[in-house]
C-alpha positions as CSV (number, residue, x, y, z in Angstrom):
1,M,-96.8,65.4,125.2
2,I,-94.2,66.0,122.5
3,P,-95.7,67.1,119.1
4,G,-95.3,63.6,117.6
5,A,-97.2,62.1,120.5
6,R,-100.0,64.6,119.9
7,V,-100.3,63.5,116.3
8,Q,-100.4,59.8,117.3
9,A,-103.1,60.5,119.9
10,A,-105.1,62.2,117.2
11,I,-104.7,59.2,114.9
12,E,-105.9,56.9,117.7
13,L,-108.9,59.1,118.3
14,L,-109.7,59.3,114.5
15,D,-109.7,55.5,114.4
16,S,-112.4,55.5,117.1
17,I,-114.4,58.2,115.4
18,I,-114.3,56.5,112.0
19,T,-115.4,53.2,113.6
20,A,-118.2,55.0,115.5
21,A,-119.4,56.9,112.4
22,C,-119.7,53.6,110.4
23,N,-121.5,51.8,113.2
24,N,-123.8,54.5,114.6
25,G,-121.6,54.9,117.7
26,A,-120.8,57.8,120.0
27,P,-120.2,61.2,118.5
28,A,-116.7,62.6,118.2
29,D,-116.9,65.0,121.1
30,R,-117.9,62.3,123.5
31,L,-115.1,60.0,122.3
32,I,-112.5,62.7,122.7
33,A,-113.8,63.4,126.3
34,E,-113.6,59.7,127.2
35,Y,-110.1,59.3,125.7
36,F,-108.7,62.0,127.9
37,R,-110.6,60.9,131.0
38,T,-108.3,57.9,131.1
39,R,-105.1,59.9,130.2
40,R,-104.7,62.3,133.1
41,Y,-101.1,63.0,132.1
42,A,-102.3,65.1,129.1
43,G,-102.4,68.8,130.1
44,S,-105.0,71.3,128.8
45,K,-102.7,72.5,126.0
46,D,-102.2,68.9,124.9
47,R,-105.9,68.2,124.9
48,R,-106.7,71.3,123.0
49,A,-103.9,70.6,120.4
50,V,-105.0,67.0,119.9
51,R,-108.7,68.1,119.5
52,E,-107.7,70.7,116.9
53,L,-105.7,68.0,115.0
54,V,-108.7,65.6,115.1
55,Y,-111.2,68.1,113.8
56,A,-108.8,69.5,111.2
57,A,-108.3,66.0,109.8
58,I,-112.0,65.2,109.8
59,R,-112.6,68.4,107.8
60,A,-109.8,67.6,105.4
61,C,-111.4,64.3,104.3
62,G,-114.5,63.9,102.1
63,P,-115.5,60.3,102.0
64,V,-114.9,58.1,105.1
65,P,-111.2,57.5,105.5
66,A,-109.8,54.0,105.7
67,D,-108.4,54.7,109.2
68,G,-107.0,57.5,111.4
69,R,-103.5,57.3,109.9
70,A,-105.0,57.9,106.4
71,A,-107.0,60.8,107.7
72,M,-104.0,62.4,109.3
73,L,-101.8,61.9,106.2
74,R,-104.5,63.7,104.2
75,L,-104.1,66.7,106.6
76,A,-100.3,66.4,106.4
77,Q,-100.5,66.8,102.6
78,N,-101.1,70.5,103.2
79,D,-99.0,70.8,106.4
80,P,-95.3,69.8,106.0
81,E,-94.8,70.3,109.7
82,I,-97.2,67.5,110.5
83,L,-95.7,65.2,107.9
84,G,-92.3,65.7,109.5
85,L,-93.7,64.2,112.7
86,F,-94.2,60.8,111.1
87,D,-90.7,59.8,112.2
88,G,-91.3,56.9,114.6
89,V,-89.6,58.8,117.4
90,G,-90.8,58.2,121.0
91,H,-94.6,58.0,121.0
92,G,-95.0,59.5,117.5
93,P,-96.4,57.9,114.4
94,A,-94.3,55.5,112.3
95,T,-92.4,56.7,109.3
96,V,-94.5,57.0,106.1
97,T,-94.0,54.1,103.7
98,P,-95.0,53.7,100.0
99,E,-97.9,51.6,101.2
100,D,-99.5,54.5,103.1
101,Q,-102.3,56.1,101.2
102,P,-103.7,59.5,102.3
103,A,-107.5,59.7,102.6
104,E,-109.5,61.4,99.8
105,G,-110.3,65.0,100.2
106,G,-113.5,66.9,99.4
107,I,-116.7,68.0,101.1
108,A,-118.5,64.7,101.5
109,P,-119.0,61.3,100.0
110,Q,-119.8,61.6,96.3
111,W,-123.5,60.5,96.5
112,L,-124.1,63.2,99.2
113,M,-122.3,65.8,97.1
114,D,-124.6,65.0,94.2
115,R,-127.6,65.5,96.5
116,L,-126.2,68.9,97.7
117,Q,-125.6,70.0,94.1
118,Q,-129.1,69.0,93.1
119,S,-130.3,71.3,96.0
120,D,-128.1,74.2,94.6
121,I,-125.4,73.8,97.3
122,S,-122.0,73.8,95.6
123,G,-118.8,75.9,95.3
124,D,-118.4,78.4,98.1
125,E,-121.8,77.4,99.6
126,A,-120.5,73.8,100.0
127,E,-117.0,74.8,101.2
128,A,-118.6,76.9,104.0
129,L,-120.3,73.8,105.4
130,L,-116.9,72.7,106.9
131,G,-115.9,76.1,108.4
132,R,-115.7,76.6,112.1
133,A,-118.9,77.9,113.7
134,P,-118.9,80.8,116.1
135,L,-120.7,80.6,119.4
136,D,-124.1,82.4,119.5
137,L,-126.1,83.2,122.6
138,R,-129.8,84.1,123.1
139,V,-130.5,86.5,126.0
140,N,-133.4,85.1,128.0
141,T,-136.0,87.9,128.2
142,L,-137.7,86.2,131.2
143,K,-134.6,87.4,133.2
144,A,-132.7,89.9,131.2
145,D,-132.4,92.1,128.0
146,R,-129.6,92.4,125.6
147,S,-129.6,96.2,125.8
148,S,-128.7,96.2,129.5
149,L,-127.0,92.8,130.2
150,E,-123.4,93.0,131.2
151,L,-121.2,90.0,130.3
152,P,-117.5,89.2,130.8
153,E,-117.1,89.8,127.1
154,P,-119.1,92.2,124.9
155,G,-120.1,90.0,122.0
156,E,-121.4,91.1,118.6
157,A,-125.1,92.1,118.5
158,L,-126.8,90.1,115.7
159,A,-130.0,90.8,113.7
160,A,-132.2,88.6,116.0
161,A,-133.5,90.8,118.8
162,Q,-131.7,89.0,121.6
163,A,-128.7,87.4,119.8
164,L,-125.1,87.8,120.6
165,R,-122.1,86.2,118.9
166,F,-118.7,85.2,120.4
167,E,-115.6,83.4,119.2
168,A,-115.8,79.6,119.0
169,G,-114.5,78.1,122.3
170,T,-115.7,81.0,124.5
171,Q,-116.3,79.4,127.9
172,V,-119.7,80.9,128.5
173,E,-120.7,77.9,130.8
174,Q,-118.5,79.5,133.4
175,W,-120.3,82.8,133.3
176,D,-122.7,83.8,136.1
177,A,-125.2,84.9,133.4
178,F,-125.2,81.4,132.0
179,K,-125.5,79.7,135.4
180,S,-128.4,81.9,136.4
181,G,-130.3,81.4,133.1
182,M,-130.0,84.8,131.7
183,V,-128.4,83.5,128.5
184,E,-128.7,80.3,126.5
185,V,-126.4,78.9,123.8
186,Q,-128.4,79.0,120.6
187,D,-127.3,79.4,117.0
188,H,-128.5,82.6,115.3
189,G,-130.4,80.6,112.7
190,S,-132.1,78.6,115.4
191,Q,-133.3,81.8,117.0
192,W,-134.9,82.9,113.7
193,A,-136.5,79.5,113.4
194,C,-138.2,80.1,116.7
195,A,-139.2,83.6,115.7
196,A,-141.0,82.1,112.7
197,M,-143.4,80.4,115.1
198,A,-144.5,83.9,116.3
199,A,-145.7,82.4,119.6
200,Q,-147.8,84.8,121.6
201,P,-148.6,85.1,125.4
202,G,-151.7,83.0,126.2
203,E,-151.5,80.7,123.2
204,T,-151.3,76.9,123.2
205,I,-148.1,75.9,121.5
206,I,-146.7,72.4,121.0
207,D,-143.0,71.8,120.4
208,L,-143.4,68.4,118.8
209,C,-139.7,67.3,118.6
210,A,-138.4,69.3,121.6
211,G,-135.3,67.2,122.3
212,A,-133.5,68.9,125.3
213,G,-135.6,72.0,124.9
214,G,-133.4,74.7,123.4
215,K,-136.2,76.0,121.2
216,T,-138.9,75.3,123.8
217,L,-137.1,77.8,126.1
218,A,-137.0,80.4,123.4
219,L,-140.8,79.9,122.9
220,A,-141.4,80.3,126.6
221,A,-139.6,83.6,126.6
222,M,-141.6,84.8,123.5
223,M,-144.9,83.8,125.4
224,E,-143.8,85.6,128.5
225,N,-144.5,82.5,130.6
226,R,-148.2,82.7,129.8
227,G,-150.3,80.1,128.1
228,V,-149.8,76.4,127.4
229,L,-146.4,75.1,126.1
230,I,-146.0,71.4,125.5
231,A,-142.5,70.0,125.0
232,S,-142.8,66.5,123.6
233,D,-140.3,64.0,122.2
234,T,-139.7,60.2,121.9
235,D,-136.1,60.5,123.4
236,R,-136.4,60.1,127.2
237,G,-132.8,61.0,127.8
238,R,-132.9,64.3,125.9
239,L,-136.3,65.3,127.2
240,S,-135.2,64.6,130.8
241,R,-132.7,67.4,130.6
242,L,-135.4,70.1,130.0
243,P,-136.9,70.5,133.5
244,A,-133.6,71.6,135.0
245,R,-132.9,73.9,132.1
246,A,-136.4,75.4,132.4
247,E,-136.0,76.0,136.1
248,R,-132.8,77.8,135.5
249,A,-134.4,79.9,132.8
250,G,-137.4,80.7,134.9
251,A,-139.7,79.1,132.4
252,G,-142.4,77.6,134.6
253,M,-145.1,77.1,132.0
254,I,-143.5,74.1,130.2
255,E,-145.1,70.7,130.4
256,T,-143.1,67.7,129.1
257,V,-144.7,64.7,127.4
258,L,-142.8,61.6,126.5
259,L,-144.0,60.0,123.3
260,N,-144.0,56.5,122.0
261,P,-142.5,56.3,118.5
262,G,-145.3,55.8,115.9
263,R,-148.0,56.3,118.5
264,E,-147.4,60.0,119.3
265,L,-151.0,61.0,118.9
266,E,-152.1,58.8,121.8
267,M,-150.1,60.8,124.3
268,L,-151.1,64.1,122.7
269,A,-154.8,63.3,122.4
270,D,-155.8,65.9,125.0
271,W,-154.5,68.6,122.7
272,R,-155.8,67.3,119.4
273,G,-157.4,70.2,117.4
274,T,-156.6,72.7,120.1
275,A,-153.1,74.1,119.4
276,D,-152.6,77.6,118.0
277,G,-149.3,76.5,116.7
278,V,-147.1,73.4,116.4
279,L,-143.3,73.6,116.0
280,V,-142.0,70.6,114.0
281,D,-138.2,70.6,114.5
282,A,-138.0,67.4,112.6
283,P,-135.2,64.7,112.8
284,C,-133.0,65.2,109.7
285,S,-129.6,64.5,108.1
286,G,-128.1,67.5,109.8
287,T,-126.3,68.7,106.7
288,G,-126.6,72.3,108.0
289,T,-124.6,71.5,111.1
290,W,-121.4,70.1,109.7
291,R,-119.4,73.1,111.0
292,R,-120.1,71.7,114.5
293,N,-120.3,68.0,113.7
294,P,-118.1,67.4,110.6
295,E,-118.0,63.6,111.1
296,A,-121.8,63.6,110.7
297,R,-121.4,63.4,107.0
298,W,-119.8,60.0,107.3
299,R,-122.9,58.7,109.2
300,L,-125.4,59.1,106.4
301,D,-126.5,56.8,103.6
302,E,-129.2,57.1,101.1
303,R,-131.6,54.7,102.8
304,Q,-131.3,56.7,106.1
305,L,-132.1,59.9,104.1
306,E,-135.2,58.3,102.8
307,R,-136.2,57.3,106.4
308,F,-135.7,60.9,107.5
309,A,-138.0,62.1,104.8
310,E,-140.7,59.6,105.7
311,T,-140.5,60.6,109.4
312,Q,-140.7,64.3,108.4
313,S,-143.9,63.8,106.4
314,R,-145.5,61.8,109.1
315,L,-144.7,64.5,111.7
316,L,-146.2,67.2,109.5
317,D,-149.4,65.1,109.2
318,L,-149.4,64.7,113.0
319,A,-149.0,68.4,113.5
320,A,-151.9,69.1,111.3
321,M,-154.1,67.0,113.5
322,L,-153.1,68.9,116.6
323,V,-153.7,72.4,115.2
324,K,-157.1,74.0,115.6
325,P,-158.8,75.7,112.6
326,G,-156.9,78.8,111.6
327,G,-153.8,77.5,113.4
328,R,-150.3,77.2,112.1
329,I,-147.3,74.9,111.8
330,T,-143.6,76.0,111.7
331,Y,-141.5,73.3,110.0
332,I,-137.8,73.3,110.6
333,T,-134.9,71.1,109.6
334,C,-131.2,71.7,110.0
335,S,-130.7,70.4,106.5
336,L,-129.9,72.0,103.2
337,L,-131.3,69.1,101.1
338,D,-134.5,69.8,99.2
339,M,-135.6,66.3,100.0
340,E,-135.9,67.3,103.6
341,G,-137.2,70.9,103.0
342,R,-138.9,72.1,99.9
343,D,-140.1,68.7,98.8
344,R,-141.6,67.9,102.2
345,I,-143.6,71.1,102.1
346,D,-144.8,70.5,98.5
347,D,-145.9,67.0,99.4
348,F,-147.7,68.2,102.6
349,L,-149.6,70.8,100.7
350,D,-150.6,68.2,98.1
351,R,-152.0,66.0,100.9
352,H,-153.7,68.8,102.8
353,P,-155.6,71.1,100.4
354,G,-156.9,73.3,103.3
355,W,-153.4,74.4,104.2
356,A,-151.1,77.0,102.5
357,S,-147.6,78.3,102.8
358,T,-147.9,81.7,104.5
359,A,-145.8,84.8,103.9
360,D,-142.4,84.5,105.5
361,T,-141.1,87.8,106.8
362,L,-137.7,86.6,108.1
363,P,-135.0,89.2,107.3
364,V,-132.5,86.4,106.8
365,G,-132.1,83.5,104.3
366,R,-133.6,83.2,100.8
367,Q,-136.8,81.7,99.6
368,R,-136.7,78.0,98.7
369,G,-140.0,76.7,97.4
370,G,-142.6,77.1,100.2
371,G,-140.0,78.1,102.8
372,H,-136.8,79.9,103.6
373,R,-133.3,78.5,103.6
374,L,-130.4,79.8,105.7
375,T,-126.8,78.8,104.9
376,P,-123.5,79.2,106.6
377,F,-122.0,81.0,103.5
378,H,-124.9,83.4,102.9
379,D,-126.2,84.0,106.4
380,G,-123.3,83.0,108.8
381,T,-125.7,80.6,110.6
382,D,-126.1,76.9,110.7
383,G,-128.0,75.6,107.7
384,F,-131.8,75.6,108.1
385,F,-134.9,75.2,106.1
386,I,-137.9,77.0,107.7
387,A,-141.5,77.0,106.5
388,S,-144.6,78.6,107.9
389,L,-147.9,76.9,107.1
390,G,-151.4,78.1,107.9
391,S,-154.7,76.2,108.1
392,A,-158.1,77.3,106.9
393,C,-160.4,78.8,109.5
């Protein structure tokens, strides 16, 4: 593909991504994969170049662009080389006319920027949300240890006991250590979120919103494969991916439970009042993950944010029913908005006078109300809110 054709391909992809973002469609990475699946003529360098153009344009736009051409013209404002490719030659984009309007820049739509600022995320903290995330691994202690594991690349040892960091794009899925379950891809902040649960061998732990099980696998390693570990979720597709991952990781203790939305307690009745700990990795806006999914900020609206908050409170109440006297809850969101973090904990403690926010000893992040907040700018991790809650004995 000539350079102009790469720009035009990026514009076509951006059109699809913008439409999907506005209509709750497929994520950008899936749309990009599907696009090239039907265009076998595009080589690996072409695919990589187009992908980089697409994500650079997404990051360059704040509010949702009118279309892919407007998004690319926004990127071209800071890159004369791209602007010169709008020449209509071959398969390149048509020449720029006075009617063309570049998309608006910024971090996010204004209403969302206001919410971030109210949560003390602005300036450098806000700018860092659109940087490019590194690739972090967790060494699986059921099979290996960071101190002795040999990998094709050395990696940077991070503060979490088994964490290693590599450059974005490192093809770890091709490594024997990944295929054999010795390492798992997991953000450094996510590893600390699991550490906050302080799961011990022999305990009963429920991962209430397990998804595909990344945190469940970390808990299994902390528990040394001993005890009861329940991975539950309402998403059949995501939860169905966990058994194969658990087998690869050597985590034989995990039991999966598919839940009915709004009727979760029915399927978890056998564990009511018995859990030593419940991990609530609650559905959220994902404002802390924009480095990985920058188009996610175009998918949000204020009503959706309110629904997330309602769900988060309901899941915290459910977790409280599952915990035995003296048990604990670890609440996590990958959000930097107080509405999904500090405010949810304050509301929970108001509704449950027998509970208290417990001392948080994480060596990362900063205190935010009844929990800790990690940010890309301050901690070099995805954005997280993590709170530890204890019940009365």
